[in-house]
C-alpha positions, 0 to 999 in steps of 0.5 A: 282333719288328717289327710292321706293321698291313696290314689289319683284324686283319692284321699283318706281322711280322718273326720269326725272320728271316722275314716273316709275315702274322698276326692279333693273337692270333697276335702275342700268342702268338708274343710270349709264346713269345719271352719264354719265358712258361710255360703257366700264365702264358699260360693266365691272360693269354690265357684259354685252357687248356693243351690249347687253347694247344697246339692254337693253336700247332700251327695257327700252326706249320702256317700259318707253314710254308705258302708259300701262306698268306703269298703269298695274304695279302700285299697291301701299300700300301707296300713293306716293304723298301728297298734304298738305294744312298745313294752312287755313291762308293767308296774301293776299285776291286775287280777283281770289282765288277759296278758297274764305274766309278762317277761318285761322285754322291750327293745332299746330306745334307739331301735324304737326310734327307728321303728317310729321313723318307719311308721312315719315314712309309711304314711300311717295316720294313727298309732295306738301305743300300749303295753304292758304299761307303755308309760314305763318305757324310757323315752316314751314321751319323745316317741309320742311327740315325734308322732304328733309333730308329724301329724299322726294321731296318737292314742295312749292306753295307760293306767295313768300312774305315770301320766303327770310325769310324762305330760310335764315333759311334753305338754308345752310342745304339743301344739295340737292337743286333739292329736293326743288321746288317753285311754285310762283304765279305771276299775271301780271306786277306791276299794274295788279299784285297788282290790283289782290293781293294787294299793295306792293306785286309785287316788293317783289315777284320778289325780292324774286324770284331772291333771290331764283334763286341766291341760286340755287333753281328752280322756276316755276311760275303760272299765273291765266289768267283773264280779269284783267291781260289778256293784261299783259301776254306776257310782264310778261312772258318776264320779268320772263324768263329774271330773270331766271324762269325755267317754266311759267305756265298759268292756267285758272280761277276756277269760285268759291270762290272770283272768279266771272264769269266776270273775265273769258276771252272769247274763242276768247281772249283765242285764240288770247293770244295763238297766241301771246304766239306762236309768242313770242316763235318764237322770243325767242327760248331761253325761252325754254318751256311754258305750256298752257292749254285751259279752260276745257269743261264740261266733264273736258277735256282740250287741252294742248299745249307746246310752244318751239322755235316757235313750238306749240305742241298739247299734247292731251286731256288725257295727264294729268291724275288725280292721286287722290286716285290712287297715291295721297291724300290731307291733309286738315289744320285740318288733314282730308284726302281726295282722292280729296279735291273737292269731299267730299264723297272721305273722307278717315280719320283723321290723328289725329286718324289714321295713313296714311297707315290705311287711305289709306286702307279705303273702301272709296278710293276703292269706289272713284276709282270705281266711277273714273273708271265708270265716268272718264275712262281717269282720267280727272278731276272728280270734274269738271265732277260732277260739284264740281269745277269751274263755274258748281259748285252750 
């Protein structure tokens, strides 16, 4: 369990894939729960009897389930999450890429290491590394390892073509594989995937997914649903689950960059697909969960569902909340920092000139948070509301 002190007897912890603000007593109790200690051992170590421990766990459960408790207690001096677009270089030219044509810019390795040290010194708990294609960056394996050695959770967004090469360099040195998670793009079966991503990409991607799973790493895939791959989705999910992918995420096309409107599926097609997914998970309850979100409306609101064992659960419109500027910032390939990468007036500073703590305190962050509270009270995607992302973009 990752833990960060944020005040007097107040800690931010990453537990069961979520962040919580708790006190030290709660941390000890959750830690014992994770280690599956029995009640007698806990009574002895904590000085509470069985009845008192049950009451404490009941209170903890109530507070951890409360959104208000988290929101009211989260006051951060530095961000807890970083999205680092470490390179503007990519080894593919995907038809649905919202980034469009990339200029290939990236900072020298020596500068990237300095930025990594700033992130570590700022007590960040989680770093998402992306690009471009982040695994093309020379020395990326050392940066990943550096974060993990300092107890920082690392999410790597990749097309996986270079994944085996990177793992062969660092696998034996990764002591806690739970800190390294790979989000891999798969866009259908072979013919469809390669129609979107290029020739000779599918087999290599699947081969490297299998390799990473065999080494004990968690793999989550993401598929951008579009006109080209729409008919492949069910067969693709079946294949990915069969090879051991933990979660399959289906996301919607952002009409921007390389992606044109004619790639977008209709609402009717979307509803048909949702029903097919539901039927698939009735037939295969062993598949676990699949996460699926409908296309956001003009307000940035989307309906989010999970499918599990044939049960379709509507999560809600506001279950996902944007943490941009609240707990997360984005670092661009040139070292500039934004609350939101799509909103240019959320600029906070340049890591070539200032450290992360100074940048986090920039007055623009507070202006952004004010705008967020005024225009997006549920913290849905402000970029979509302002027409900065997707098909509303000018």
